[in-house]
C-alpha positions as CSV (number, residue, x, y, z in Angstrom):
1,X,-14.7,-0.3,-21.6
2,X,-11.3,-1.4,-23.0
3,X,-10.2,-1.1,-26.6
4,X,-7.4,-3.5,-27.4
5,X,-5.3,-2.5,-30.4
6,X,-3.7,-4.9,-32.9
7,X,0.0,-5.3,-32.3
8,X,0.6,-3.8,-35.7
9,X,-1.5,-0.7,-35.0
10,X,0.3,2.6,-35.9
11,X,0.6,5.6,-33.6
12,X,-1.8,7.4,-35.9
13,X,-4.4,4.7,-35.5
14,X,-4.1,4.7,-31.7
15,X,-4.4,8.5,-31.7
16,X,-7.5,8.3,-33.9
17,X,-9.2,6.0,-31.4
18,X,-8.3,8.4,-28.6
19,X,-9.8,11.3,-30.6
20,X,-13.0,9.4,-31.3
21,X,-13.5,8.6,-27.7
22,X,-13.0,12.2,-26.8
23,X,-15.5,13.3,-29.5
24,X,-18.0,10.9,-27.9
25,X,-17.6,12.8,-24.6
26,X,-15.5,10.3,-22.7
27,X,-12.0,10.1,-21.4
28,X,-9.3,7.9,-23.0
29,X,-6.3,6.4,-21.2
30,X,-3.8,4.7,-23.6
31,X,-1.8,1.9,-21.9
32,X,1.1,0.7,-23.9
33,X,2.0,-3.0,-23.3
34,X,4.8,-5.3,-24.2
35,X,3.0,-6.5,-27.3
36,X,0.1,-4.1,-28.0
37,X,-1.6,-1.0,-26.7
38,X,-4.9,-1.0,-24.9
39,X,-7.0,2.2,-24.5
40,X,-9.3,2.5,-21.5
41,X,-12.5,4.4,-21.8
42,X,-13.5,6.2,-18.6
43,X,-16.7,7.9,-17.8
44,X,-18.8,5.1,-19.4
45,X,-22.5,5.6,-18.6
46,X,-23.4,2.3,-20.2
47,X,-24.9,3.8,-23.4
48,X,-21.8,3.5,-25.6
49,X,-22.2,2.0,-29.1
50,X,-19.1,-0.2,-29.3
51,X,-19.6,-0.6,-33.0
52,X,-18.3,2.9,-33.6
53,X,-15.0,1.9,-32.0
54,X,-14.8,-1.7,-33.4
55,X,-14.8,-0.4,-36.9
56,X,-11.8,1.9,-36.5
57,X,-8.5,0.8,-38.2
58,X,-6.1,-1.0,-35.9
59,X,-8.7,-2.0,-33.3
60,X,-8.5,-5.7,-32.5
61,X,-11.2,-6.1,-29.8
62,X,-13.5,-4.1,-27.6
63,X,-14.0,-5.5,-24.1
64,X,-16.8,-4.3,-21.8
65,X,-15.5,-4.1,-18.2
66,X,-18.3,-5.5,-16.1
67,X,-17.0,-4.5,-12.6
68,X,-18.3,-1.3,-11.0
69,X,-14.6,-0.5,-10.5
70,X,-12.9,0.0,-13.8
71,X,-9.2,0.9,-13.7
72,X,-8.7,-1.2,-10.6
73,X,-9.9,-4.4,-12.2
74,X,-7.9,-7.1,-13.9
75,X,-10.2,-6.8,-16.8
76,X,-8.7,-3.3,-17.3
77,X,-5.1,-4.4,-16.7
78,X,-3.9,-8.0,-16.6
79,X,-0.3,-7.3,-15.6
80,X,0.4,-6.7,-11.9
81,X,1.1,-3.1,-10.9
82,X,4.7,-2.6,-9.6
83,X,5.4,0.2,-7.2
84,X,9.1,1.3,-6.9
85,X,10.3,3.3,-4.0
86,X,13.1,5.8,-4.1
87,X,15.4,3.3,-2.3
88,X,15.0,0.8,-5.2
89,X,12.6,-1.6,-3.4
90,X,9.7,-2.8,-5.5
91,X,6.2,-3.7,-4.2
92,X,4.0,-6.0,-6.2
93,X,6.6,-8.2,-7.7
94,X,8.1,-11.6,-6.6
95,X,9.6,-10.1,-3.4
96,X,7.6,-9.6,-0.2
97,X,8.1,-6.1,1.2
98,X,8.2,-5.8,5.0
99,X,7.2,-2.4,6.5
100,X,7.8,-1.9,10.2
101,X,8.0,0.7,12.9
102,X,6.0,2.2,15.7
103,X,2.3,3.1,15.6
104,X,3.3,6.7,16.3
105,X,6.4,8.8,16.1
106,X,6.9,9.8,19.7
107,X,10.2,11.6,19.4
108,X,13.4,11.9,17.4
109,X,15.5,9.5,19.4
110,X,12.7,6.9,19.4
111,X,12.1,6.8,15.7
112,X,15.8,6.9,14.8
113,X,16.5,4.1,17.2
114,X,13.7,1.8,16.0
115,X,14.4,2.6,12.3
116,X,18.0,1.4,12.7
117,X,16.9,-1.8,14.4
118,X,14.1,-2.8,11.9
119,X,16.5,-2.0,9.0
120,X,19.1,-4.3,10.5
121,X,16.5,-7.0,10.9
122,X,15.2,-6.9,7.3
123,X,12.6,-4.1,6.9
124,X,12.8,-2.0,3.8
125,X,10.1,0.5,4.6
126,X,9.6,2.4,7.9
127,X,6.1,3.0,9.2
128,X,5.2,5.5,11.8
129,X,2.3,7.9,12.4
130,X,2.9,11.6,12.5
131,X,-0.8,12.3,12.4
132,X,-2.9,9.9,14.5
133,X,-6.7,9.7,14.2
134,X,-7.7,8.3,17.6
135,X,-11.1,7.0,18.8
136,X,-10.7,9.2,22.0
137,X,-10.1,12.9,21.6
138,X,-7.9,12.7,24.7
139,X,-5.5,10.1,23.3
140,X,-2.1,11.0,21.8
141,X,-2.7,12.6,18.4
142,X,0.8,12.5,17.0
143,X,3.6,15.1,16.6
144,X,2.3,16.4,13.2
145,X,4.8,18.2,11.1
146,X,7.6,17.6,13.5
147,X,7.0,13.9,13.3
148,X,7.3,14.1,9.5
149,X,10.7,15.8,9.9
150,X,11.9,13.0,12.2
151,X,10.7,10.4,9.7
152,X,12.6,12.2,6.9
153,X,15.8,12.2,9.0
154,X,15.3,8.4,9.7
155,X,15.2,7.8,5.9
156,X,18.4,9.8,5.4
157,X,20.2,7.8,8.0
158,X,18.9,4.3,7.1
159,X,17.8,4.3,3.5
160,X,14.4,3.0,4.5
161,X,11.4,4.3,2.5
162,X,8.7,6.1,4.6
163,X,5.0,5.3,4.8
164,X,2.8,7.5,7.1
165,X,-0.8,8.4,7.4
166,X,-2.7,11.4,6.1
167,X,-5.9,12.3,7.8
168,X,-7.2,15.2,5.8
169,X,-6.4,17.3,2.7
170,X,-3.9,19.5,4.5
171,X,-1.9,16.6,6.0
172,X,-2.0,14.8,2.7
173,X,0.1,17.6,1.2
174,X,2.5,17.6,4.1
175,X,2.9,13.8,4.0
176,X,3.5,13.9,0.2
177,X,6.3,16.4,0.8
178,X,8.1,14.3,3.3
179,X,7.2,10.6,2.8
180,X,7.6,8.0,0.0
181,X,4.0,6.7,0.4
182,X,0.8,8.1,1.8
183,X,-1.3,5.9,4.0
184,X,-5.0,6.2,4.0
185,X,-6.2,4.6,7.3
186,X,-9.2,2.3,7.8
187,X,-11.3,5.2,9.3
188,X,-10.8,7.3,6.1
189,X,-11.2,4.6,3.5
190,X,-14.4,6.2,2.3
191,X,-13.3,9.8,2.9
192,X,-13.7,10.6,-0.8
193,X,-12.3,14.1,-0.7
194,X,-9.1,12.8,1.0
195,X,-8.9,10.0,-1.6
196,X,-9.0,12.5,-4.4
197,X,-6.4,14.7,-2.7
198,X,-4.1,11.7,-2.2
199,X,-4.7,10.6,-5.8
200,X,-3.4,14.0,-7.0
201,X,-0.4,14.2,-4.6
202,X,2.1,12.5,-6.9
203,X,3.1,9.8,-4.4
204,X,2.2,6.1,-4.0
205,X,-0.7,5.4,-1.7
206,X,-1.4,2.6,0.7
207,X,-5.1,2.2,1.2
208,X,-6.3,0.3,4.2
209,X,-9.6,-1.6,4.2
210,X,-12.3,-0.1,6.4
211,X,-13.2,-2.1,9.5
212,X,-16.7,-2.7,8.1
213,X,-16.0,-2.4,4.4
214,X,-16.8,-5.1,1.8
215,X,-14.2,-6.0,-0.8
216,X,-16.2,-4.1,-3.5
217,X,-16.2,-1.0,-1.3
218,X,-12.4,-1.3,-0.9
219,X,-11.9,-1.6,-4.6
220,X,-14.2,1.3,-5.4
221,X,-12.3,3.5,-2.9
222,X,-9.1,2.6,-4.8
223,X,-10.9,3.6,-8.0
224,X,-11.1,7.2,-6.6
225,X,-7.3,7.2,-6.4
226,X,-6.7,5.8,-9.9
227,X,-9.4,8.1,-11.4
228,X,-7.2,11.1,-10.3
229,X,-4.3,9.7,-12.4
230,X,-2.4,7.8,-9.6
231,X,-1.7,4.2,-10.6
232,X,0.7,3.5,-7.8
233,X,-1.8,2.2,-5.2
234,X,-1.5,-0.7,-2.8
235,X,-4.3,-2.2,-0.8
236,X,-4.1,-3.5,2.8
237,X,-6.2,-6.0,4.7
238,X,-6.0,-4.9,8.3
239,X,-8.9,-6.8,9.9
240,X,-12.6,-6.2,10.0
241,X,-15.0,-5.8,12.9
242,X,-16.2,-9.0,14.5
243,X,-18.7,-10.0,17.2
244,X,-15.8,-11.8,19.0
245,X,-13.8,-9.7,21.4
246,X,-10.9,-12.2,21.8
247,X,-8.9,-10.1,19.3
248,X,-9.1,-6.5,18.2
249,X,-10.4,-7.4,14.8
250,X,-10.8,-10.4,12.5
251,X,-7.9,-10.6,10.1
252,X,-9.6,-11.7,6.8
253,X,-6.8,-13.5,5.1
254,X,-9.3,-14.8,2.5
255,X,-9.3,-11.3,1.2
256,X,-5.6,-11.5,0.1
257,X,-6.0,-14.1,-2.7
258,X,-9.5,-12.8,-3.5
259,X,-8.5,-9.2,-4.0
260,X,-5.4,-10.3,-6.0
261,X,-7.7,-12.2,-8.3
262,X,-9.9,-9.1,-8.8
263,X,-7.3,-6.4,-9.1
264,X,-3.8,-5.8,-10.5
265,X,-2.8,-3.7,-7.4
266,X,-0.4,-5.0,-4.8
267,X,-2.1,-6.4,-1.6
268,X,-0.6,-6.2,1.9
269,X,-1.6,-7.5,5.3
270,X,-1.5,-5.8,8.7
271,X,-1.3,-8.5,11.4
272,X,-0.8,-5.9,14.1
273,X,-4.2,-4.2,13.7
274,X,-5.7,-7.4,12.5
275,X,-5.2,-9.1,15.8
276,X,-4.4,-6.4,18.4
277,X,-2.5,-9.1,20.4
278,X,1.3,-9.2,20.3
279,X,1.5,-13.0,20.5
280,X,-0.8,-13.4,17.5
281,X,1.1,-11.0,15.2
282,X,3.9,-13.4,14.0
283,X,1.6,-16.4,13.3
284,X,-0.8,-14.2,11.2
285,X,2.1,-12.6,9.4
286,X,3.3,-16.1,8.4
287,X,-0.2,-17.0,7.3
288,X,-0.5,-13.8,5.2
289,X,2.7,-14.5,3.3
290,X,1.5,-18.0,2.7
291,X,-1.8,-16.6,1.4
292,X,0.1,-14.5,-1.2
293,X,0.4,-11.1,0.4
294,X,2.9,-8.8,-1.4
295,X,3.9,-7.1,1.8
296,X,3.4,-6.9,5.6
297,X,3.1,-3.8,7.7
298,X,4.0,-4.5,11.3
299,X,4.1,-2.4,14.5
300,X,7.4,-2.5,16.3
301,X,8.3,-0.4,19.3
302,X,11.6,-0.2,21.4
303,X,9.5,-0.7,24.6
304,X,5.9,-1.5,23.9
305,X,4.6,-1.1,27.5
306,X,5.6,2.6,27.3
307,X,4.2,3.1,23.8
308,X,1.8,6.1,23.5
309,X,-0.5,4.1,21.2
310,X,-1.1,0.4,20.3
311,X,1.5,-1.0,22.8
312,X,-0.4,-4.2,23.2
313,X,0.0,-5.2,19.6
314,X,3.5,-3.8,19.0
315,X,6.3,-6.3,18.8
316,X,9.6,-6.0,20.7
317,X,12.5,-5.7,18.2
318,X,13.7,-9.2,19.0
319,X,10.2,-10.6,18.2
320,X,10.3,-8.7,14.9
321,X,13.6,-10.3,14.0
322,X,12.0,-13.7,14.6
323,X,9.0,-12.7,12.4
324,X,11.3,-11.7,9.5
325,X,13.2,-15.0,9.7
326,X,10.0,-17.1,9.8
327,X,8.3,-15.2,7.0
328,X,11.4,-15.5,4.9
329,X,11.2,-19.3,5.2
330,X,7.5,-19.2,4.2
331,X,8.2,-16.9,1.3
332,X,10.9,-19.3,0.0
333,X,8.6,-22.2,0.3
334,X,6.2,-20.6,-2.2
335,X,8.9,-19.4,-4.6
336,X,9.2,-15.9,-3.3
337,X,11.7,-14.0,-1.1
338,X,11.7,-11.0,1.2
339,X,12.7,-7.7,-0.3
340,X,16.1,-6.3,0.7
341,X,17.6,-2.8,0.4
342,X,19.9,-2.6,-2.7
343,X,23.6,-2.8,-2.0
344,X,25.0,0.7,-1.4
345,X,22.1,2.1,0.5
346,X,23.3,4.2,3.5
347,X,23.7,2.4,6.7
348,X,22.4,3.8,9.9
349,X,24.9,5.9,11.8
350,X,25.1,8.1,14.9
351,X,24.5,7.1,18.5
352,X,20.8,6.5,17.9
353,X,21.6,4.0,15.2
354,X,24.2,1.9,17.0
355,X,23.7,-1.8,16.9
356,X,23.0,-3.3,20.3
357,X,21.5,-6.5,21.7
358,X,17.7,-6.7,21.2
359,X,15.5,-6.3,24.2
360,X,14.0,-9.3,25.9
361,X,10.2,-9.5,25.3
362,X,8.1,-9.2,28.5
């Protein structure tokens, strides 16, 4: 339920509504807007007598939120949520944010090298897994805490924000300490204990859609994060499981405009996991921008054939440069642009960050 206050409502009238909601046994979340304040009522069990609230001084309207997810819905908040990283880049506004980097952090030199290259080509956020949940227990599981340290050094050298995955409550705390954004992967989309931990971690969260999850299930998973007080949440379409084995997954681009119509949260697309095929990543990235995605998260590796994970879907740096150029043109055609690091951000330095000709794709 949403209580919309009159634009002339006094602070005392707003506080009285909050107190009455508390006395009724529910939680109240005041949300000041440009013109008026709205107060969200949480914990609604469907038995609330709205007349008790409608009659309070300063109340303009009481709106019943019909979706099973409350704080995530556009009924709750009409304005788009904007997430600002420490480097000044904003996700959820008119600019499309490009996140790029390897599937996994394999070593210090590797992550510093690729961070410098993707920054030079237009990325503003560095992705890379320190903790890797793998289907096989014998596959590379990531460098853990050491990988987080390498990512933090890459941020210091390049000015890129960092997004990396947490796989359990313990790693969520470690990721929150080192990264700018906590990623919840597809396999953990409905790991509710992890969602609650990430919601309390004090950092923005990137929530990926589960490989068999419906849109409603994705939004309800996001509701767990917001219910813990974290409003800085972004959603990611990364492909759903299909009967066709021609690609790794089926990238559901219909989900981008659909989810944006249902929620105020930013929506990204992951064409790397969505296709699993290097040659298909750039075309689907273009399509995602055209569909209205607020960002892209793309796997880029200095030498994909030697990658310890997801080499078949990782772009060579030169291919990533082409992707950025083409997506920039698509964004411009629909009245948007690609996000760029603010002037004055530190440039990459040191031998690992030296600019050099891009590799030739195999």
